[in-house]
Residue, then its C-alpha position, 0 to 999 in steps of 0.5 A: m860059138k863057131l863063126f866063119i869070117t868072110g868079107i865083101g872083098t879083099e883088103i877090108g880088114k878081115t884079119v883085124c876084125s878077126a883079132v878083135l872078135v878073138q879078143y872079145f869072145k876069148a876064142d881060138y883061131w883057124k885060117p884054113v888057107q894061107s896064100g903068101d906071107l908065110h913069114y908073117t901069116d894071119s895066124h902070126k898076126i892074131e897071136a901077136w895082137t891078142d892075149s894067149t890065143k890058140c891058133y890051129p895050123e893052116t890046112c893049106r900053106l901056099k907061097l904065092a900071094a894070089s888067089p888060092h887056086q892060082s897059088a896052088r897051081a904054081e906049086n902043082v897041088q890041088i885044093n880039095l874040100d875034103d882036106f878041111q876038117l874043123p878043129e876040135t875045141d870046146r872054146p869059141l872058134i873064129v875061122e877066117g877065109a881068104g878074100g870074099l865068098l867067090v874066091p876060087l880054091s880050085d877051078n870048081s870050088f870057092m870059099i863059099d863052098l868051104i863055109e858050106k862044107l864046114n857047116l858054119p854060120a858067117g860073119l860078113v865084114v863090110r868096110n866103107y868104099l865106093g861100091c861097098i853097097n853093091h858088094s855087100l848086097l851081092s854077098i848077102t844074096a849069095l849066102r842066102q841062096r846057099n842057106i848059110k846063116l848070116e850070124y853077124l854083119i860086121l861093120n868095120g869102121s865108120f859109114p855114111e848114114d845112107t850107106e849103112r841104112v841100105i846095107c842093114g836094111f837088106i839083112g834079116k832079123e836073125t842077123k846081128i850087127i857088130r860095129i867095130p871102131e876104126v883101129e888106129s894101129t895093128d898092135k895088141k893095145y889097139i885091138k884090145a881097145a877096139a874089143k872093149q868098144l865093140t857093140i852088138t845090136k839087132l835091127 
C-alpha cells in the first residue's frame, strides 16, 4: 500500500493524519518537499509521534516557510518533477505533500503534478471549517480530472451531519472513508490512541 496524502488546504492536519496512518498501517514515511521548519520537520514529527518509523530523506529542503515555488526562488533553485523518485520499500508507504493540490512547485508545476508523476493514489484530508465543502468538492473534482484515484477520503475530527453528507455524497464507490478522531495532543500516546480508534468504511 502506497498512498499520497494531500489536503483541501493548509493547516488542516495532514501531518497528524499521516502520523496516525503510519502508525495504523505500520508504514514508512516520505515528505518530498519541506518548506521551512528545517529544525523540526514533518519527518522529525513522524519519528517522534510513531513507533520506529523509517522516514526517507526529503528531495527538497527549503529554508523559507512559504509555498515551495517561492521558497525555491529565494534560494535560487528550481524544483523539477524529474528530481523526485519514489523510495524503494517492501513496506506500506505514506507520502505527504505540502498544502493542497494546486500548491505550486514552480511557475508551471503543482503538487497534483507530483502525485501524477509518482503514479500514486491519493488520500484527501478534510477538516471542518466554513468553506470546507467547496474546497473538498473542488479537490475531488481536480483529482477526477487527472484520473488520480481517490483511495481514501480522510475525515479529520468531527463534522456536522449536513457537511459530511454532502462531501461523502460526492465521492465514488471506489473511495473508502477514513475517520480519524480529534487528536487531543500531538505526542505518541495520542497518535497511537487515534490509530486504534480509526475506522475505514465504504459508502
